[in-house]
Structures are given as C-alpha cells and as structure tokens.
NUNUMAR-701169 format. One line per field, with one value per residue: x, y, z of N, C-alpha, C in turn; residue in one letter; residue number from 1. Coordinates in Angstrom, 3 decimals. Example, Ala and Ser with C-alpha at 12.3 -4.5 7.8 and 13.67 -1.06 7.14 Angstrom:
<recs>
nxx = (13.190,12.850)
nyy = (-5.690,-2.250)
nzz = (7.800,7.080)
caxx = (12.300,13.670)
cayy = (-4.500,-1.060)
cazz = (7.800,7.140)
cxx = (13.200,12.900)
cyy = (-3.300,0.030)
czz = (7.800,7.870)
r = (a,s)
k = (1,2)
</recs>
This chain:
<recs>
nxx = (95.701,95.762,96.831,99.811,99.675,100.369,101.787,100.758,100.734,101.294,99.484,99.302,97.820,96.757,94.493,92.714,94.226,95.682,97.611,96.722,97.141,96.874,96.785,97.176,96.456,97.620,95.222,93.287,92.170,91.881,93.337,92.824,94.421,94.696,97.181,99.099,101.137,103.539,103.545,103.741,106.250,107.844,107.386,108.653,111.289,111.674,111.450,113.622,115.712,115.460,115.945,118.554,119.976,122.239,121.828,122.205,122.964,126.098,128.830,129.748,127.652,125.240,122.802,119.397,116.680,114.025)
nyy = (113.708,110.432,107.192,105.613,103.211,99.914,99.407,97.331,97.006,98.838,100.246,101.592,103.798,105.472,108.134,109.941,113.087,112.592,110.703,107.808,106.619,103.734,102.661,99.796,98.533,96.669,94.504,95.020,97.500,100.036,102.894,105.521,107.953,110.876,112.217,114.804,114.549,115.928,115.928,113.170,112.697,114.199,112.723,110.309,111.276,112.010,109.489,108.151,109.705,109.080,106.312,106.242,107.508,107.464,104.985,105.729,108.847,110.450,111.164,113.710,115.046,117.711,118.220,117.080,119.209,120.225)
nzz = (115.747,114.472,115.715,114.449,111.826,110.584,107.457,104.828,102.068,99.020,96.426,93.157,90.730,87.724,87.717,85.822,85.660,87.911,90.374,91.958,95.174,96.897,100.046,101.634,104.718,107.585,108.887,107.119,106.335,103.839,102.577,100.412,98.420,96.385,94.305,92.777,89.806,90.388,93.218,93.671,92.571,94.344,96.645,95.978,95.846,98.563,99.814,98.631,99.689,102.421,102.373,101.461,103.403,106.213,108.792,111.442,112.992,112.387,114.669,114.054,112.928,113.084,115.751,115.317,114.376,116.520)
caxx = (96.271,95.559,98.032,100.381,99.260,101.400,101.516,100.878,100.993,100.959,99.076,99.206,97.192,96.428,93.078,92.733,95.541,96.254,98.131,96.032,97.906,96.026,97.610,96.529,97.012,97.371,93.882,92.364,91.745,92.550,93.238,93.172,94.674,95.077,98.324,99.503,102.425,104.604,103.542,104.247,107.687,108.468,107.325,109.745,112.545,111.751,111.713,115.003,116.588,115.404,116.577,119.987,120.585,122.794,120.863,122.440,123.743,127.509,129.118,130.029,126.424,124.552,121.574,118.199,115.781,112.835)
cayy = (112.776,109.060,106.381,105.041,101.851,99.209,99.290,95.979,97.047,100.078,100.075,102.879,103.815,106.805,108.490,111.225,113.723,112.310,109.388,107.297,105.746,102.947,102.123,98.686,98.432,95.411,94.552,95.087,98.842,100.620,104.351,105.986,109.386,111.324,113.127,115.279,113.952,116.612,115.419,111.799,112.813,114.643,111.588,109.413,111.901,111.891,108.093,107.859,110.337,108.278,105.010,106.420,108.155,106.516,104.566,106.489,110.047,110.363,112.086,115.046,115.670,118.563,117.593,117.353,120.248,119.686)
cazz = (114.801,114.914,115.913,113.228,111.515,109.823,106.034,104.283,100.623,98.326,95.039,92.478,89.410,87.217,87.717,85.138,85.755,89.228,90.748,93.140,96.053,97.780,101.126,102.314,106.063,108.282,109.440,106.002,105.956,102.672,102.513,99.073,98.281,95.052,94.298,91.464,89.434,91.118,94.590,93.631,92.333,95.593,97.562,95.576,96.287,100.029,100.156,98.255,100.680,103.649,102.152,101.229,104.568,107.187,109.816,112.664,112.711,112.769,115.781,113.544,112.441,114.071,116.257,114.534,114.896,117.188)
cxx = (96.094,96.886,98.510,99.916,100.319,100.936,101.712,101.276,100.628,100.620,98.944,98.490,96.964,94.920,92.998,94.129,96.283,96.846,97.358,96.977,96.911,96.941,96.810,97.233,96.770,96.023,92.842,91.907,92.545,92.273,93.686,93.362,95.033,96.214,98.552,100.799,103.598,104.688,104.108,105.764,108.422,108.450,108.442,111.084,112.730,112.095,113.144,115.989,116.624,116.150,118.080,120.704,121.198,121.757,120.996,123.250,125.205,127.765,129.370,128.776,125.821,123.295,120.384,117.366,114.556,111.607)
cyy = (111.366,108.315,105.810,103.597,101.227,99.002,97.849,96.005,98.416,99.737,101.462,102.718,105.262,106.979,109.884,111.814,113.396,110.906,108.975,106.367,105.042,102.280,101.042,98.491,97.052,95.539,94.766,96.465,99.316,102.113,104.763,107.490,109.668,112.319,113.614,114.567,114.612,116.118,114.001,111.806,113.244,113.531,110.590,109.967,111.759,110.466,107.695,108.467,109.529,106.962,105.117,107.082,107.095,106.202,105.377,107.728,109.851,111.361,113.508,115.766,116.577,117.869,117.970,118.433,119.585,119.964)
czz = (115.344,115.039,114.572,113.071,110.623,108.387,105.587,102.810,100.077,96.880,94.420,91.148,88.997,87.247,87.111,85.229,87.057,89.319,92.000,93.885,96.958,98.798,101.843,103.647,106.641,108.964,108.354,105.570,104.745,102.685,101.119,99.094,96.826,95.188,92.877,91.089,90.164,92.563,94.640,93.426,93.605,96.632,97.257,96.043,97.795,100.452,99.793,99.251,101.970,103.495,101.975,102.400,105.491,108.266,111.095,112.323,113.153,113.895,115.328,113.058,113.510,114.578,115.377,115.198,115.507,116.380)
r = (m,s,a,a,k,i,l,a,r,i,l,t,s,r,v,g,p,h,i,e,l,a,l,a,l,q,g,g,e,v,v,k,v,l,a,t,p,d,q,a,d,r,l,v,d,e,l,e,d,l,l,n,a,p,d,e,p,s,p,d,d,p,p,e,a,a)
k = (1,2,3,4,5,6,7,8,9,10,11,12,13,14,15,16,17,18,19,20,21,22,23,24,25,26,27,28,29,30,31,32,33,34,35,36,37,38,39,40,41,42,43,44,45,46,47,48,49,50,51,52,53,54,55,56,57,58,59,60,61,62,63,64,65,66)
</recs>
C-alpha cells in the first residue's frame, strides 16, 4: 500500500449508471474512481458516522479492535 496523500478537493459526476469521484491531491495528481450509487451512499454514511463521532473515546468505551 502506498503512503497516504493529502486531499485537496473532491469532484463528483454521473457517468452512465455510476458516480465518478475525482480526488484531486496536493501536488496536482488526480485519482478517478467509479462507484455504484449504493457504494456512494455507503461512503456518505461512513463519513457522517466519522464526523458525528466523538473526537476521543470516552473512558467507558471498550478498546478498539486491532
């Protein structure tokens, strides 16, 4: 797996039955991926969960799985 790169911008468009995600990275590289509408919906759900989660686990939370 390659090293993580910093995201500069996300662009989206419809391409036939798919959703195209264009990830513009710092440094000018653009990575394009196609997703089904279901995959795009699950991505939105995952991002919402991350954004709505507390920044730090509470002392009562179980430890994260490895």
